[in-house]
KOLVO-420360 format. One record per atom (N, C-alpha, C): x, y, z. Coordinates in nm, 3 decimals, m for minus. Layout:
! KOLVO-420360
xx:X yy:Y zz:Z
...
This chain:
! KOLVO-420360
xx:0.082 yy:m0.119 zz:0.000
xx:0.000 yy:0.000 zz:0.000
xx:0.086 yy:0.126 zz:0.000
xx:0.196 yy:0.125 zz:0.071
xx:0.285 yy:0.241 zz:0.076
xx:0.345 yy:0.267 zz:m0.061
xx:0.375 yy:0.159 zz:m0.133
xx:0.432 yy:0.175 zz:m0.266
xx:0.331 yy:0.236 zz:m0.361
xx:0.206 yy:0.199 zz:m0.353
xx:0.103 yy:0.255 zz:m0.442
xx:0.081 yy:0.404 zz:m0.412
xx:0.087 yy:0.443 zz:m0.285
xx:0.075 yy:0.586 zz:m0.250
xx:0.192 yy:0.666 zz:m0.307
xx:0.313 yy:0.608 zz:m0.295
xx:0.432 yy:0.675 zz:m0.348
xx:0.420 yy:0.694 zz:m0.499
xx:0.378 yy:0.589 zz:m0.571
xx:0.366 yy:0.597 zz:m0.716
xx:0.259 yy:0.698 zz:m0.757
xx:0.152 yy:0.705 zz:m0.681
xx:0.044 yy:0.800 zz:m0.711
xx:0.097 yy:0.943 zz:m0.695
xx:0.172 yy:0.967 zz:m0.589
xx:0.229 yy:1.101 zz:m0.568
xx:0.334 yy:1.133 zz:m0.674
xx:0.412 yy:1.033 zz:m0.712
xx:0.516 yy:1.053 zz:m0.812
xx:0.455 yy:1.090 zz:m0.947
xx:0.342 yy:1.031 zz:m0.983
xx:0.275 yy:1.063 zz:m1.110
xx:0.229 yy:1.208 zz:m1.111
xx:0.184 yy:1.257 zz:m0.995
xx:0.142 yy:1.397 zz:m0.985
xx:0.262 yy:1.491 zz:m0.989
xx:0.371 yy:1.449 zz:m0.930
xx:0.489 yy:1.535 zz:m0.922
xx:0.569 yy:1.536 zz:m1.052
xx:0.554 yy:1.432 zz:m1.133
xx:0.633 yy:1.423 zz:m1.255
xx:0.610 yy:1.541 zz:m1.350
xx:0.485 yy:1.582 zz:m1.376
xx:0.467 yy:1.698 zz:m1.464
xx:0.530 yy:1.825 zz:m1.407
xx:0.523 yy:1.843 zz:m1.277
xx:0.587 yy:1.960 zz:m1.215
xx:0.738 yy:1.955 zz:m1.231
xx:0.795 yy:1.835 zz:m1.215
xx:0.939 yy:1.819 zz:m1.230
xx:0.982 yy:1.850 zz:m1.374
xx:0.907 yy:1.800 zz:m1.471
xx:0.938 yy:1.824 zz:m1.612
xx:0.926 yy:1.973 zz:m1.643
xx:0.823 yy:2.039 zz:m1.592
xx:0.804 yy:2.182 zz:m1.614
xx:0.921 yy:2.261 zz:m1.555
xx:0.961 yy:2.226 zz:m1.435
xx:1.073 yy:2.295 zz:m1.370
xx:1.201 yy:2.276 zz:m1.450
xx:1.225 yy:2.156 zz:m1.498
xx:1.345 yy:2.127 zz:m1.577
xx:1.345 yy:2.208 zz:m1.707
xx:1.230 yy:2.216 zz:m1.773
xx:1.219 yy:2.293 zz:m1.898
xx:1.247 yy:2.441 zz:m1.870
xx:1.190 yy:2.494 zz:m1.764
xx:1.213 yy:2.634 zz:m1.729
xx:1.359 yy:2.661 zz:m1.698
xx:1.424 yy:2.571 zz:m1.626
xx:1.565 yy:2.590 zz:m1.593
xx:1.653 yy:2.584 zz:m1.717
xx:1.621 yy:2.495 zz:m1.809
xx:1.699 yy:2.485 zz:m1.932
xx:1.676 yy:2.609 zz:m2.019
xx:1.556 yy:2.662 zz:m2.018
xx:1.523 yy:2.778 zz:m2.100
xx:1.578 yy:2.909 zz:m2.046
xx:1.611 yy:2.913 zz:m1.919
xx:1.663 yy:3.035 zz:m1.858
xx:1.815 yy:3.033 zz:m1.860
xx:1.872 yy:3.149 zz:m1.873
xx:2.017 yy:3.160 zz:m1.864
xx:2.051 yy:3.263 zz:m1.759
xx:2.158 yy:3.237 zz:m1.690
xx:2.208 yy:3.329 zz:m1.590
xx:2.341 yy:3.381 zz:m1.639
xx:2.356 yy:3.512 zz:m1.640
xx:2.479 yy:3.572 zz:m1.688
xx:2.552 yy:3.636 zz:m1.572
xx:2.678 yy:3.602 zz:m1.558
xx:2.762 yy:3.664 zz:m1.456
xx:2.865 yy:3.751 zz:m1.526
xx:2.885 yy:3.869 zz:m1.476
xx:2.983 yy:3.960 zz:m1.530
xx:3.093 yy:3.975 zz:m1.426
xx:3.199 yy:3.895 zz:m1.441
xx:3.305 yy:3.898 zz:m1.342
xx:3.384 yy:4.028 zz:m1.347
xx:3.383 yy:4.096 zz:m1.459
xx:3.456 yy:4.222 zz:m1.469
xx:3.380 yy:4.336 zz:m1.403
xx:3.250 yy:4.320 zz:m1.386
xx:3.171 yy:4.427 zz:m1.329
xx:3.126 yy:4.529 zz:m1.432
xx:3.168 yy:4.512 zz:m1.558
xx:3.134 yy:4.607 zz:m1.662
xx:2.987 yy:4.592 zz:m1.701
xx:2.924 yy:4.705 zz:m1.725
xx:2.786 yy:4.708 zz:m1.768
xx:2.782 yy:4.791 zz:m1.897
xx:2.815 yy:4.727 zz:m2.007
xx:2.830 yy:4.796 zz:m2.135
xx:2.730 yy:4.738 zz:m2.235
xx:2.659 yy:4.824 zz:m2.305
xx:2.571 yy:4.781 zz:m2.412
xx:2.655 yy:4.772 zz:m2.539
xx:2.702 yy:4.652 zz:m2.571
xx:2.792 yy:4.634 zz:m2.685
xx:2.723 yy:4.654 zz:m2.820
xx:2.589 yy:4.666 zz:m2.820
xx:2.523 yy:4.697 zz:m2.947
xx:2.542 yy:4.844 zz:m2.982
xx:2.569 yy:4.928 zz:m2.880
xx:2.590 yy:5.071 zz:m2.902
xx:2.737 yy:5.111 zz:m2.887
xx:2.804 yy:5.054 zz:m2.789
xx:2.942 yy:5.092 zz:m2.756
xx:3.035 yy:4.984 zz:m2.806
xx:3.121 yy:5.021 zz:m2.902
xx:3.209 yy:4.922 zz:m2.963
xx:3.357 yy:4.958 zz:m2.951
xx:3.388 yy:5.088 zz:m2.935
xx:3.528 yy:5.130 zz:m2.936
xx:3.561 yy:5.216 zz:m2.815
xx:3.690 yy:5.224 zz:m2.786
xx:3.740 yy:5.304 zz:m2.676
xx:3.872 yy:5.368 zz:m2.718
xx:3.893 yy:5.492 zz:m2.675
xx:4.019 yy:5.560 zz:m2.705
xx:4.071 yy:5.631 zz:m2.581
xx:4.203 yy:5.639 zz:m2.573
xx:4.271 yy:5.703 zz:m2.462
xx:4.368 yy:5.807 zz:m2.515
xx:4.355 yy:5.930 zz:m2.467
xx:4.458 yy:6.029 zz:m2.491
xx:4.558 yy:6.011 zz:m2.378
xx:4.686 yy:5.994 zz:m2.408
xx:4.782 yy:5.968 zz:m2.301
xx:4.776 yy:6.074 zz:m2.190
xx:4.770 yy:6.027 zz:m2.067
xx:4.769 yy:6.114 zz:m1.950
xx:4.912 yy:6.162 zz:m1.927
xx:4.926 yy:6.292 zz:m1.913
xx:5.057 yy:6.352 zz:m1.885
xx:5.073 yy:6.369 zz:m1.735
xx:5.197 yy:6.368 zz:m1.690
xx:5.224 yy:6.392 zz:m1.549
xx:5.245 yy:6.542 zz:m1.530
xx:5.147 yy:6.609 zz:m1.472
xx:5.153 yy:6.753 zz:m1.448
xx:5.171 yy:6.784 zz:m1.300
xx:5.202 yy:6.682 zz:m1.221
xx:5.223 yy:6.701 zz:m1.078
xx:5.352 yy:6.782 zz:m1.056
xx:5.353 yy:6.868 zz:m0.957
xx:5.475 yy:6.944 zz:m0.929
xx:5.595 yy:6.853 zz:m0.899
xx:5.572 yy:6.744 zz:m0.825
xx:5.677 yy:6.647 zz:m0.798
xx:5.663 yy:6.536 zz:m0.902
xx:5.769 yy:6.500 zz:m0.968
xx:5.763 yy:6.405 zz:m1.078
xx:5.844 yy:6.279 zz:m1.048
xx:5.790 yy:6.166 zz:m1.092
xx:5.868 yy:6.041 zz:m1.096
xx:5.851 yy:5.989 zz:m1.238
xx:5.957 yy:5.983 zz:m1.311
xx:5.958 yy:5.957 zz:m1.455
xx:5.866 yy:5.848 zz:m1.507
xx:5.872 yy:5.727 zz:m1.455
xx:5.793 yy:5.617 zz:m1.514
xx:5.643 yy:5.622 zz:m1.484
xx:5.600 yy:5.709 zz:m1.394
xx:5.461 yy:5.704 zz:m1.344
xx:5.357 yy:5.721 zz:m1.455
xx:5.372 yy:5.817 zz:m1.543
xx:5.270 yy:5.840 zz:m1.647
xx:5.259 yy:5.719 zz:m1.740
xx:5.372 yy:5.663 zz:m1.780
xx:5.369 yy:5.546 zz:m1.868
xx:5.303 yy:5.427 zz:m1.798
xx:5.336 yy:5.409 zz:m1.671
xx:5.276 yy:5.298 zz:m1.594
xx:5.124 yy:5.317 zz:m1.585
xx:5.081 yy:5.439 zz:m1.559
xx:4.938 yy:5.467 zz:m1.548
xx:4.866 yy:5.442 zz:m1.680
xx:4.920 yy:5.498 zz:m1.789
xx:4.856 yy:5.483 zz:m1.920
xx:4.843 yy:5.336 zz:m1.960
xx:4.947 yy:5.258 zz:m1.936
xx:4.943 yy:5.116 zz:m1.970
xx:4.840 yy:5.042 zz:m1.884
xx:4.837 yy:5.072 zz:m1.755
xx:4.742 yy:5.004 zz:m1.666
xx:4.597 yy:5.037 zz:m1.703
xx:4.570 yy:5.164 zz:m1.734
xx:4.434 yy:5.204 zz:m1.771
xx:4.389 yy:5.134 zz:m1.899
xx:4.473 yy:5.137 zz:m1.999
xx:4.442 yy:5.071 zz:m2.126
xx:4.424 yy:4.921 zz:m2.107
xx:4.515 yy:4.858 zz:m2.034
xx:4.508 yy:4.713 zz:m2.012
xx:4.379 yy:4.673 zz:m1.942
xx:4.335 yy:4.751 zz:m1.846
xx:4.214 yy:4.719 zz:m1.770
xx:4.094 yy:4.706 zz:m1.864
xx:4.080 yy:4.801 zz:m1.954
xx:3.964 yy:4.799 zz:m2.044
xx:3.979 yy:4.693 zz:m2.153
xx:4.099 yy:4.671 zz:m2.200
xx:4.121 yy:4.570 zz:m2.303
xx:4.095 yy:4.430 zz:m2.246
xx:4.140 yy:4.407 zz:m2.123
xx:4.127 yy:4.275 zz:m2.062
xx:3.987 yy:4.246 zz:m2.009
xx:3.914 yy:4.349 zz:m1.968
xx:3.786 yy:4.323 zz:m1.902
xx:3.664 yy:4.369 zz:m1.981
xx:3.684 yy:4.412 zz:m2.104
xx:3.571 yy:4.445 zz:m2.191
xx:3.596 yy:4.388 zz:m2.329
xx:3.495 yy:4.398 zz:m2.414
xx:3.507 yy:4.355 zz:m2.553
xx:3.532 yy:4.474 zz:m2.645
xx:3.561 yy:4.590 zz:m2.588
xx:3.578 yy:4.711 zz:m2.668
xx:3.706 yy:4.706 zz:m2.748
xx:3.696 yy:4.757 zz:m2.871
xx:3.813 yy:4.766 zz:m2.957
xx:3.880 yy:4.901 zz:m2.933
xx:4.008 yy:4.898 zz:m2.904
xx:4.080 yy:5.023 zz:m2.880
xx:4.116 yy:5.088 zz:m3.013
xx:4.081 yy:5.216 zz:m3.025
xx:4.114 yy:5.293 zz:m3.144
xx:4.197 yy:5.414 zz:m3.101
xx:4.272 yy:5.469 zz:m3.195
xx:4.363 yy:5.578 zz:m3.161
xx:4.289 yy:5.703 zz:m3.112
xx:4.178 yy:5.738 zz:m3.176
xx:4.097 yy:5.853 zz:m3.132
xx:3.955 yy:5.836 zz:m3.183
xx:3.864 yy:5.911 zz:m3.120
xx:3.724 yy:5.909 zz:m3.163
xx:3.648 yy:5.787 zz:m3.120
xx:3.686 yy:5.723 zz:m3.008
xx:3.615 yy:5.605 zz:m2.960
xx:3.477 yy:5.640 zz:m2.907
xx:3.392 yy:5.539 zz:m2.901
xx:3.260 yy:5.560 zz:m2.840
xx:3.278 yy:5.603 zz:m2.694
xx:3.378 yy:5.546 zz:m2.627
xx:3.418 yy:5.590 zz:m2.494
xx:3.555 yy:5.654 zz:m2.508
xx:3.572 yy:5.771 zz:m2.447
xx:3.700 yy:5.842 zz:m2.457
xx:3.748 yy:5.883 zz:m2.320
xx:3.879 yy:5.866 zz:m2.298
xx:3.941 yy:5.907 zz:m2.173
xx:4.056 yy:6.001 zz:m2.201
xx:4.064 yy:6.107 zz:m2.123
xx:4.184 yy:6.189 zz:m2.122
xx:4.193 yy:6.255 zz:m1.985
xx:4.309 yy:6.308 zz:m1.957
xx:4.329 yy:6.371 zz:m1.827
xx:4.476 yy:6.385 zz:m1.798
xx:4.507 yy:6.401 zz:m1.669
xx:4.646 yy:6.421 zz:m1.630
xx:4.664 yy:6.380 zz:m1.484
xx:4.787 yy:6.343 zz:m1.452
xx:4.825 yy:6.321 zz:m1.314
xx:4.850 yy:6.459 zz:m1.256
xx:4.774 yy:6.497 zz:m1.156
xx:4.781 yy:6.635 zz:m1.105
xx:4.855 yy:6.647 zz:m0.972
xx:4.873 yy:6.536 zz:m0.902
xx:4.944 yy:6.544 zz:m0.774
xx:5.016 yy:6.413 zz:m0.746
xx:5.133 yy:6.426 zz:m0.692
xx:5.213 yy:6.314 zz:m0.644
xx:5.298 yy:6.371 zz:m0.532
xx:5.258 yy:6.343 zz:m0.409
xx:5.321 yy:6.408 zz:m0.294
xx:5.348 yy:6.308 zz:m0.183
xx:5.438 yy:6.346 zz:m0.097
xx:5.461 yy:6.268 zz:0.024
xx:5.449 yy:6.359 zz:0.145
xx:5.390 yy:6.304 zz:0.252
xx:5.364 yy:6.380 zz:0.373
xx:5.409 yy:6.299 zz:0.494
xx:5.454 yy:6.368 zz:0.596
xx:5.479 yy:6.301 zz:0.723
xx:5.345 yy:6.267 zz:0.784
xx:5.325 yy:6.141 zz:0.812
xx:5.197 yy:6.098 zz:0.866
xx:5.200 yy:6.089 zz:1.018
xx:5.312 yy:6.048 zz:1.072
xx:5.322 yy:6.042 zz:1.218
xx:5.465 yy:6.074 zz:1.260
xx:5.478 yy:6.121 zz:1.381
xx:5.607 yy:6.160 zz:1.436
xx:5.640 yy:6.064 zz:1.551
xx:5.763 yy:6.020 zz:1.555
xx:5.805 yy:5.930 zz:1.663
xx:5.835 yy:6.011 zz:1.789
xx:5.862 yy:5.941 zz:1.898
xx:5.887 yy:6.008 zz:2.026
xx:6.013 yy:6.095 zz:2.023
xx:6.105 yy:6.066 zz:1.929
xx:6.226 yy:6.147 zz:1.921
xx:6.208 yy:6.269 zz:1.831
xx:6.085 yy:6.290 zz:1.781
xx:6.056 yy:6.409 zz:1.702
xx:6.078 yy:6.394 zz:1.552
xx:6.118 yy:6.276 zz:1.509
xx:6.139 yy:6.253 zz:1.367
xx:6.017 yy:6.181 zz:1.307
xx:6.007 yy:6.188 zz:1.177
xx:5.897 yy:6.122 zz:1.108
xx:5.905 yy:5.971 zz:1.127
xx:5.792 yy:5.909 zz:1.159
xx:5.785 yy:5.764 zz:1.175
xx:5.720 yy:5.698 zz:1.054
xx:5.618 yy:5.762 zz:1.001
xx:5.547 yy:5.710 zz:0.884
xx:5.532 yy:5.821 zz:0.781
xx:5.542 yy:5.782 zz:0.657
xx:5.527 yy:5.877 zz:0.546
xx:5.412 yy:5.829 zz:0.460
xx:5.330 yy:5.922 zz:0.415
xx:5.219 yy:5.888 zz:0.326
xx:5.251 yy:5.941 zz:0.187
xx:5.234 yy:5.854 zz:0.089
xx:5.252 yy:5.890 zz:m0.051
xx:5.113 yy:5.898 zz:m0.113
xx:5.086 yy:6.006 zz:m0.187
xx:4.954 yy:6.025 zz:m0.245
xx:4.966 yy:6.060 zz:m0.393
xx:4.879 yy:5.999 zz:m0.472
xx:4.872 yy:6.023 zz:m0.616
xx:4.729 yy:6.061 zz:m0.651
xx:4.712 yy:6.167 zz:m0.732
xx:4.580 yy:6.212 zz:m0.775
xx:4.580 yy:6.227 zz:m0.927
xx:4.476 yy:6.173 zz:m0.989
xx:4.461 yy:6.178 zz:m1.135
xx:4.329 yy:6.246 zz:m1.167
xx:4.334 yy:6.345 zz:m1.255
xx:4.213 yy:6.410 zz:m1.305
xx:4.172 yy:6.339 zz:m1.434
xx:4.046 yy:6.295 zz:m1.440
xx:3.998 yy:6.216 zz:m1.554
xx:3.879 yy:6.285 zz:m1.618
xx:3.884 yy:6.296 zz:m1.750
xx:3.770 yy:6.340 zz:m1.829
xx:3.724 yy:6.220 zz:m1.911
xx:3.600 yy:6.179 zz:m1.885
xx:3.541 yy:6.063 zz:m1.953
xx:3.426 yy:6.111 zz:m2.038
xx:3.425 yy:6.069 zz:m2.164
xx:3.317 yy:6.103 zz:m2.256
xx:3.259 yy:5.974 zz:m2.312
xx:3.128 yy:5.960 zz:m2.297
xx:3.056 yy:5.848 zz:m2.356
xx:2.977 yy:5.906 zz:m2.473
xx:3.028 yy:5.887 zz:m2.593
xx:2.965 yy:5.945 zz:m2.712
xx:2.833 yy:5.880 zz:m2.751
xx:2.794 yy:5.773 zz:m2.683
xx:2.663 yy:5.713 zz:m2.708
xx:2.561 yy:5.755 zz:m2.604
xx:2.608 yy:5.815 zz:m2.494
xx:2.518 yy:5.861 zz:m2.388
xx:2.591 yy:5.967 zz:m2.305
xx:2.578 yy:6.092 zz:m2.345
xx:2.653 yy:6.199 zz:m2.279
xx:2.610 yy:6.225 zz:m2.135
xx:2.499 yy:6.166 zz:m2.091
xx:2.459 yy:6.179 zz:m1.951
xx:2.560 yy:6.110 zz:m1.859
xx:2.638 yy:6.018 zz:m1.913
xx:2.737 yy:5.945 zz:m1.833
xx:2.873 yy:6.012 zz:m1.833
xx:2.890 yy:6.121 zz:m1.906
xx:3.019 yy:6.193 zz:m1.910
xx:3.052 yy:6.245 zz:m1.770
xx:3.182 yy:6.254 zz:m1.741
xx:3.223 yy:6.315 zz:m1.615
xx:3.365 yy:6.368 zz:m1.624
xx:3.395 yy:6.461 zz:m1.537
xx:3.532 yy:6.501 zz:m1.508
xx:3.545 yy:6.491 zz:m1.357
xx:3.641 yy:6.411 zz:m1.312
xx:3.651 yy:6.380 zz:m1.170
xx:3.796 yy:6.348 zz:m1.135
xx:3.831 yy:6.371 zz:m1.010
xx:3.963 yy:6.336 zz:m0.963
xx:3.956 yy:6.207 zz:m0.882
xx:4.055 yy:6.122 zz:m0.902
xx:4.068 yy:5.995 zz:m0.832
xx:4.203 yy:5.995 zz:m0.761
xx:4.202 yy:5.958 zz:m0.633
xx:4.325 yy:5.958 zz:m0.553
xx:4.345 yy:5.826 zz:m0.483
xx:4.470 yy:5.800 zz:m0.451
xx:4.506 yy:5.683 zz:m0.372
xx:4.626 yy:5.720 zz:m0.286
xx:4.635 yy:5.658 zz:m0.169
xx:4.748 yy:5.682 zz:m0.080
xx:4.807 yy:5.550 zz:m0.034
xx:4.933 yy:5.553 zz:m0.001
xx:5.003 yy:5.440 zz:0.059
xx:5.099 yy:5.495 zz:0.164
xx:5.111 yy:5.422 zz:0.273
xx:5.202 yy:5.460 zz:0.381
xx:5.326 yy:5.373 zz:0.376
xx:5.437 yy:5.430 zz:0.419
xx:5.559 yy:5.351 zz:0.433
xx:5.639 yy:5.403 zz:0.551
xx:5.718 yy:5.314 zz:0.605
xx:5.800 yy:5.345 zz:0.722
xx:5.906 yy:5.448 zz:0.682
xx:5.920 yy:5.549 zz:0.765
xx:6.014 yy:5.658 zz:0.735
xx:6.159 yy:5.612 zz:0.737
xx:6.186 yy:5.493 zz:0.790
xx:6.323 yy:5.444 zz:0.786
xx:6.360 yy:5.394 zz:0.646
xx:6.260 yy:5.375 zz:0.562
xx:6.285 yy:5.334 zz:0.423
xx:6.295 yy:5.458 zz:0.336
xx:6.379 yy:5.449 zz:0.234
xx:6.387 yy:5.561 zz:0.140
xx:6.275 yy:5.548 zz:0.038
xx:6.229 yy:5.661 zz:m0.013
xx:6.125 yy:5.659 zz:m0.115
xx:6.172 yy:5.579 zz:m0.236
xx:6.298 yy:5.593 zz:m0.273
xx:6.350 yy:5.519 zz:m0.388
xx:6.333 yy:5.367 zz:m0.373
xx:6.343 yy:5.317 zz:m0.250
xx:6.334 yy:5.172 zz:m0.230
xx:6.191 yy:5.118 zz:m0.235
xx:6.092 yy:5.203 zz:m0.214
xx:5.952 yy:5.157 zz:m0.210
xx:5.865 yy:5.218 zz:m0.320
xx:5.917 yy:5.315 zz:m0.389
xx:5.836 yy:5.395 zz:m0.482
xx:5.768 yy:5.313 zz:m0.591
xx:5.840 yy:5.228 zz:m0.659
xx:5.781 yy:5.153 zz:m0.770
xx:5.666 yy:5.065 zz:m0.723
xx:5.686 yy:4.994 zz:m0.613
xx:5.581 yy:4.907 zz:m0.561
xx:5.459 yy:4.988 zz:m0.516
xx:5.481 yy:5.097 zz:m0.445
xx:5.369 yy:5.178 zz:m0.395
xx:5.294 yy:5.246 zz:m0.509
xx:5.367 yy:5.298 zz:m0.607
xx:5.301 yy:5.362 zz:m0.721
xx:5.219 yy:5.259 zz:m0.799
xx:5.272 yy:5.139 zz:m0.816
xx:5.198 yy:5.033 zz:m0.885
xx:5.067 yy:5.003 zz:m0.812
xx:5.071 yy:4.994 zz:m0.679
xx:4.950 yy:4.970 zz:m0.601
xx:4.849 yy:5.085 zz:m0.614
xx:4.899 yy:5.209 zz:m0.607
xx:4.809 yy:5.324 zz:m0.618
xx:4.746 yy:5.331 zz:m0.757
xx:4.825 yy:5.302 zz:m0.860
xx:4.771 yy:5.303 zz:m0.997
xx:4.663 yy:5.197 zz:m1.011
xx:4.685 yy:5.077 zz:m0.958
xx:4.584 yy:4.972 zz:m0.966
xx:4.453 yy:5.017 zz:m0.901
xx:4.463 yy:5.081 zz:m0.785
xx:4.345 yy:5.127 zz:m0.714
xx:4.273 yy:5.238 zz:m0.791
xx:4.348 yy:5.331 zz:m0.845
xx:4.288 yy:5.441 zz:m0.921
xx:4.223 yy:5.390 zz:m1.049
xx:4.292 yy:5.302 zz:m1.120
xx:4.237 yy:5.246 zz:m1.244
xx:4.109 yy:5.169 zz:m1.216
xx:4.105 yy:5.094 zz:m1.108
xx:3.983 yy:5.020 zz:m1.071
xx:3.868 yy:5.118 zz:m1.045
xx:3.897 yy:5.227 zz:m0.975
xx:3.794 yy:5.328 zz:m0.946
xx:3.745 yy:5.394 zz:m1.075
xx:3.835 yy:5.423 zz:m1.166
xx:3.797 yy:5.483 zz:m1.296
xx:3.711 yy:5.386 zz:m1.375
xx:3.751 yy:5.261 zz:m1.381
xx:3.675 yy:5.158 zz:m1.451
xx:3.533 yy:5.150 zz:m1.395
xx:3.522 yy:5.144 zz:m1.262
xx:3.391 yy:5.135 zz:m1.199
xx:3.306 yy:5.259 zz:m1.227
xx:3.365 yy:5.376 zz:m1.223
xx:3.291 yy:5.500 zz:m1.248
xx:3.243 yy:5.507 zz:m1.392
xx:3.324 yy:5.458 zz:m1.484
xx:3.292 yy:5.473 zz:m1.627
xx:3.199 yy:5.364 zz:m1.680
xx:3.222 yy:5.240 zz:m1.645
xx:3.146 yy:5.133 zz:m1.710
xx:3.078 yy:5.034 zz:m1.616
xx:3.101 yy:5.045 zz:m1.488
xx:3.037 yy:4.950 zz:m1.397
xx:2.910 yy:5.007 zz:m1.336
xx:2.884 yy:5.136 zz:m1.362
xx:2.764 yy:5.204 zz:m1.311
xx:2.749 yy:5.186 zz:m1.160
xx:2.859 yy:5.208 zz:m1.088
xx:2.857 yy:5.199 zz:m0.941
xx:2.841 yy:5.334 zz:m0.882
């Protein structure tokens, strides 16, 4: 008798199971690991005017490192084709600040921690939707022990700050955050 009850319930549940399976197969779930929210039917190209280092304090490789990181981020995480100029999405701007500050003083009156700060001014133009255009500054800071020379930590810290700034620019421009 228990077996007949089970079979009766199974016959009723079978159509529901088949319907659920059909619905699951018919639906697709899309994950965007890059976080980009781009309508590729409208936006196909991207262009970058090289960012110049206009900061009063200069470190030679910084502008080239920034330009390469910004371009690489969009090439690797979007389907946009990079063009020399006139892209559907356009970026230009400049590095406007690169400074170091004493962050804390030790008991002997000397600097204990130093903060390095980088600021980039970005002009973004979306030629398919000008409501998304912006001009904004993005900054990042890193601290280092004052017993270390800036020369010994500069490349690593600048690389970290550039990564953070580029991520923020990417999110502001195409992730709609």
